[in-house]
C-alpha positions as CSV (number, residue, x, y, z in Angstrom):
1,X,-62.2,111.7,-11.2
2,X,-60.4,108.3,-10.6
3,X,-61.8,106.1,-8.1
4,X,-63.3,107.0,-4.9
5,X,-63.1,104.7,-2.0
6,X,-65.3,104.8,1.0
7,X,-63.2,103.5,3.8
8,X,-65.2,104.1,6.8
9,X,-66.3,100.9,9.0
10,X,-69.7,99.1,8.6
11,X,-72.6,101.1,10.1
12,X,-70.9,104.4,9.7
13,X,-73.0,105.2,6.8
14,X,-71.5,103.2,3.8
15,X,-75.1,102.5,2.4
16,X,-76.2,106.1,2.8
17,X,-73.1,107.5,0.9
18,X,-73.4,105.0,-1.7
19,X,-77.0,105.5,-3.0
20,X,-76.3,109.3,-2.6
21,X,-73.5,109.0,-5.3
22,X,-75.8,106.9,-7.4
23,X,-77.7,110.0,-8.6
24,X,-74.7,112.2,-9.6
25,X,-73.9,109.7,-12.3
26,X,-71.5,107.6,-10.7
27,X,-71.3,103.7,-11.1
28,X,-71.1,102.7,-7.1
29,X,-70.4,99.2,-5.7
30,X,-71.7,98.9,-2.3
31,X,-69.0,96.1,-1.4
32,X,-67.0,94.7,-4.3
33,X,-65.6,91.1,-4.4
34,X,-64.2,90.7,-7.6
35,X,-61.8,92.5,-10.1
36,X,-64.6,93.4,-12.5
37,X,-66.8,95.0,-10.0
38,X,-63.7,97.4,-9.3
39,X,-63.1,97.9,-13.1
40,X,-66.9,98.7,-13.5
41,X,-67.6,101.3,-10.4
42,X,-66.3,104.6,-10.0
43,X,-67.0,104.6,-6.5
44,X,-66.5,101.4,-4.1
45,X,-67.4,101.1,-0.4
46,X,-67.6,98.8,2.8
47,X,-65.6,95.5,2.1
48,X,-62.9,95.4,1.3
49,X,-62.2,99.0,1.2
50,X,-62.0,99.7,5.1
51,X,-59.5,97.0,5.5
52,X,-57.4,97.0,2.3
53,X,-57.2,100.8,1.4
54,X,-53.4,100.5,1.5
55,X,-53.5,98.3,-1.3
56,X,-55.9,99.7,-3.2
57,X,-54.3,103.3,-2.9
58,X,-51.4,101.5,-4.9
59,X,-53.3,99.7,-7.3
60,X,-55.7,102.6,-8.2
61,X,-52.9,105.8,-8.0
62,X,-54.5,109.3,-7.7
63,X,-58.0,107.9,-6.4
64,X,-60.1,109.6,-3.7
65,X,-60.5,108.1,-0.2
66,X,-63.6,108.9,2.1
67,X,-63.3,108.1,6.2
68,X,-66.7,108.1,7.9
69,X,-66.8,109.2,11.1
70,X,-69.7,107.9,13.8
71,X,-70.3,108.8,17.3
72,X,-69.3,105.8,19.3
73,X,-72.6,105.8,21.3
74,X,-74.4,105.3,18.2
75,X,-71.9,103.0,16.5
76,X,-71.1,100.5,19.0
77,X,-74.8,99.0,19.5
78,X,-75.3,99.5,15.8
79,X,-72.0,97.2,14.9
80,X,-73.0,94.5,17.8
81,X,-76.3,94.0,16.4
82,X,-74.3,93.5,13.1
83,X,-71.8,91.2,14.3
84,X,-74.6,89.0,16.1
85,X,-76.7,88.8,13.2
86,X,-73.7,87.9,10.8
87,X,-71.7,85.8,13.3
88,X,-72.1,82.6,11.9
89,X,-72.1,83.5,8.3
90,X,-68.5,85.3,8.8
91,X,-66.8,82.2,10.1
92,X,-63.6,81.7,8.5
93,X,-64.1,78.0,8.0
94,X,-67.9,77.4,7.9
95,X,-69.3,80.8,7.2
96,X,-71.5,81.3,4.2
97,X,-70.6,84.8,3.1
98,X,-68.0,85.7,0.4
99,X,-64.3,84.9,1.4
100,X,-63.6,88.2,0.9
101,X,-66.1,89.6,3.3
102,X,-64.9,87.2,5.9
103,X,-61.5,87.8,5.8
104,X,-61.8,91.7,6.2
105,X,-64.4,91.5,8.8
106,X,-62.4,89.1,10.6
107,X,-59.2,91.2,10.4
108,X,-60.6,94.3,11.2
109,X,-62.6,93.1,14.3
110,X,-60.6,89.9,15.3
111,X,-63.9,87.8,15.5
112,X,-61.8,84.5,15.2
113,X,-59.6,85.3,17.8
114,X,-61.6,87.3,20.6
115,X,-63.9,85.8,22.8
116,X,-66.7,88.2,22.8
117,X,-66.0,90.1,19.8
118,X,-69.4,92.1,20.4
119,X,-68.0,93.5,23.5
120,X,-68.3,97.1,23.8
121,X,-64.7,98.0,24.9
122,X,-63.3,95.5,22.2
123,X,-65.5,97.3,19.5
124,X,-64.2,100.7,20.6
125,X,-61.1,99.6,20.4
126,X,-61.4,98.3,17.0
127,X,-62.8,101.6,16.0
128,X,-60.1,103.7,17.4
129,X,-57.2,101.7,16.0
130,X,-59.0,101.6,12.6
131,X,-59.5,105.7,12.8
132,X,-55.7,105.8,13.6
133,X,-54.4,103.8,10.8
134,X,-56.4,105.5,8.3
135,X,-55.1,108.7,9.5
136,X,-51.8,107.8,10.0
137,X,-51.7,106.4,6.3
138,X,-53.1,109.4,4.8
139,X,-51.2,112.0,7.1
140,X,-49.8,115.1,5.2
141,X,-51.9,113.9,2.0
142,X,-54.8,115.6,0.5
143,X,-56.7,113.0,-0.9
144,X,-58.5,111.5,2.1
145,X,-61.6,113.3,3.4
146,X,-63.4,112.9,6.9
147,X,-66.8,113.5,7.3
148,X,-69.9,112.3,9.7
149,X,-72.7,111.7,7.7
150,X,-75.2,113.1,10.3
151,X,-73.4,116.5,10.3
152,X,-75.0,119.3,8.5
153,X,-73.3,120.1,4.8
154,X,-71.2,116.8,5.0
155,X,-72.6,116.1,1.7
156,X,-72.0,119.3,0.4
157,X,-68.2,118.5,1.9
158,X,-68.3,115.5,-0.1
159,X,-69.2,117.0,-3.6
160,X,-66.7,119.6,-3.4
161,X,-64.1,117.1,-2.4
162,X,-64.6,115.5,-5.9
163,X,-65.0,118.1,-7.7
164,X,-68.7,118.4,-8.3
165,X,-70.6,122.1,-8.1
166,X,-73.1,121.3,-5.2
167,X,-75.9,123.0,-3.2
168,X,-75.7,123.5,0.5
169,X,-78.1,122.0,2.5
170,X,-78.3,118.6,0.8
171,X,-78.6,115.7,3.1
172,X,-77.6,112.1,2.8
173,X,-80.4,109.7,2.7
174,X,-81.0,107.8,6.3
175,X,-80.9,104.3,5.1
176,X,-80.1,100.8,7.3
177,X,-81.9,102.4,10.5
178,X,-82.5,100.0,13.1
179,X,-81.9,96.4,12.4
180,X,-81.9,96.9,8.9
181,X,-78.8,95.4,7.3
182,X,-79.6,95.1,3.4
183,X,-81.0,98.4,2.1
184,X,-78.5,98.2,-0.7
185,X,-80.0,95.1,-2.4
186,X,-83.5,96.6,-2.2
187,X,-82.4,99.8,-3.8
188,X,-83.0,100.0,-7.7
189,X,-80.8,102.3,-9.7
190,X,-79.0,101.8,-13.3
191,X,-75.7,103.0,-11.8
192,X,-75.5,99.9,-8.8
193,X,-72.6,97.6,-9.6
194,X,-73.2,94.0,-8.8
195,X,-70.5,93.0,-6.0
196,X,-69.6,89.8,-7.9
197,X,-69.4,90.9,-11.4
198,X,-67.8,88.4,-13.5
199,X,-65.4,89.6,-16.3
200,X,-62.6,87.9,-18.2
201,X,-61.2,86.3,-15.0
202,X,-64.5,85.3,-14.0
203,X,-64.9,86.2,-10.5
204,X,-61.1,86.5,-9.7
205,X,-60.1,88.9,-6.9
206,X,-56.8,91.2,-6.9
207,X,-53.8,89.0,-5.8
208,X,-52.1,91.9,-3.3
209,X,-48.8,89.7,-3.4
210,X,-48.5,89.9,-7.1
């Protein structure tokens, strides 16, 4: 298998799917901000994948992509909590988060150009626009899988998609519940890849324009 990109939006289960795949021998980066992190990881989820999947498709041909569905009645309040908790750190000028994370959140959720980015209808529109764009881009292809990790057999569907023998009835771990947002950092596993891993070019990210 080449790269596997998890391109569901935040709060759709990106941490759960990342943790699940660690135990199948894959190196996994939940967010990746450097070229070296992408080189080291077999699986990359969350930022920048949910925003930059088209560029990653070009950079890593023959890769596979997984879009994560979640019921809007559950996703919206979870996303509202996340945005409100991270808002100051996501500010494009003054925020302390990684520039890649700030860019992808602002591009996808229009944080810097929307008066109330945690507005329910605004978030629903962002979700629907992202979903439509993903499915339009991958239309007619067989390298995209759409799953809702809360549904029975979704893990089995994923394992089949990436070519692994699987046992029906397996379930994803349920992580980042409620107001928790950093379960990935707390989870210890030798296959985890540091999002800021430094390589020959230090912590340089991809220049999509080149």
